matplotlib code that plots the C-alpha trace (Angstrom):
import matplotlib.pyplot as plt

x = [39.2, 38.6, 42.1, 42.1, 38.7, 40.0, 43.2, 41.2, 39.8, 43.1, 46.3, 48.7, 47.9, 50.0, 49.8, 48.6, 45.7, 44.7, 44.9, 42.5, 40.1, 40.1, 40.1, 43.0, 46.4, 49.0, 51.8, 50.0, 48.9, 52.5, 53.6, 50.7, 51.7, 55.3, 54.2, 51.8, 54.6, 57.0, 54.3, 54.0, 50.4, 51.2, 53.8, 55.5, 57.2, 58.7, 57.7, 59.1, 57.1, 59.0, 56.7, 56.5, 58.9, 56.2, 57.2, 53.6, 53.1, 55.7, 55.3, 52.8, 51.2, 49.0, 47.8, 50.4, 49.4, 47.2, 46.4, 42.9, 41.4, 43.1, 42.2, 39.2, 37.2, 35.1, 33.7, 37.2, 38.4, 41.7, 40.1, 42.1, 41.2, 38.9, 42.0, 42.1, 38.9, 41.0, 42.2, 39.0, 40.5, 43.1, 40.4, 38.2, 41.1, 41.9, 38.3, 38.0, 41.4, 43.1, 40.6, 41.0, 44.8, 44.8, 42.5, 44.4, 48.0, 48.1, 49.8, 48.3, 50.0, 51.3, 49.7]
y = [-28.1, -25.5, -25.3, -21.5, -21.7, -24.3, -22.3, -19.2, -20.7, -21.9, -20.1, -22.9, -26.5, -29.5, -30.7, -34.0, -32.4, -30.3, -33.3, -35.2, -32.3, -31.8, -35.5, -35.4, -37.1, -35.4, -35.8, -33.8, -31.3, -30.9, -30.1, -27.6, -25.9, -25.6, -23.9, -21.6, -20.7, -19.9, -17.5, -15.9, -17.1, -19.4, -19.5, -22.8, -23.6, -26.9, -28.1, -31.7, -33.7, -36.4, -39.2, -38.9, -39.3, -38.3, -35.0, -34.0, -34.2, -31.5, -29.1, -26.5, -24.0, -20.9, -18.2, -15.4, -12.2, -10.1, -13.0, -13.8, -10.8, -11.9, -15.6, -16.0, -12.9, -12.5, -9.1, -7.6, -5.1, -7.0, -10.4, -11.7, -15.4, -14.5, -14.0, -17.8, -17.6, -16.2, -19.7, -21.8, -24.8, -25.2, -24.7, -27.4, -29.8, -28.9, -29.4, -32.8, -34.4, -32.9, -33.7, -37.4, -37.1, -35.2, -37.8, -40.9, -39.6, -40.9, -38.6, -37.1, -36.6, -33.2, -33.2]
z = [97.0, 99.7, 101.1, 101.5, 103.3, 105.7, 106.3, 107.0, 110.2, 111.8, 112.9, 112.1, 111.0, 110.0, 106.4, 107.8, 109.6, 106.7, 104.4, 106.7, 106.9, 103.1, 102.5, 100.1, 99.7, 101.9, 99.4, 96.8, 99.4, 100.6, 97.0, 96.6, 99.9, 98.9, 95.6, 97.5, 100.0, 97.1, 95.8, 99.3, 99.7, 102.6, 105.3, 106.4, 109.6, 110.9, 114.3, 114.7, 117.2, 119.2, 118.2, 114.4, 111.5, 109.0, 107.3, 107.0, 110.7, 111.4, 108.5, 109.6, 107.3, 107.5, 105.2, 105.0, 106.6, 104.3, 102.0, 103.3, 101.4, 98.2, 98.2, 100.5, 101.0, 97.8, 99.1, 99.4, 96.7, 96.8, 95.9, 92.9, 92.6, 89.7, 87.4, 87.1, 85.1, 82.2, 81.6, 81.3, 79.7, 82.4, 85.1, 83.5, 83.5, 87.1, 88.2, 86.4, 87.0, 90.0, 92.7, 92.1, 92.0, 95.3, 96.9, 95.6, 95.2, 91.6, 89.2, 86.0, 82.6, 81.7, 78.2]

ax = plt.figure().add_subplot(projection="3d")
ax.plot(x, y, z, "-o")
ax.set_aspect("equal")
plt.show()
């Protein structure tokens, strides 16, 4: 979906703005960001604007320091995204099912 590449080029960005740039559903993106923050890949901060009650407008994210080489820079000796290739069936499902779920906000079954 290119989230890491989009995050590489900004310091902090709201989930709403990133969802617009990536053309995905912000609710799914918020869940992904929370999971990535739990892993230490992203950092999240809350900056509540006065004119919005939308949670995605005031949750800001960025790549955690040092993560660019691991998740974006394919030339880095620290690049580890390739470990995902060890699970081809999961990756194929993610490629075929998840993009539409992210765009529409409709869920997908676990099985």
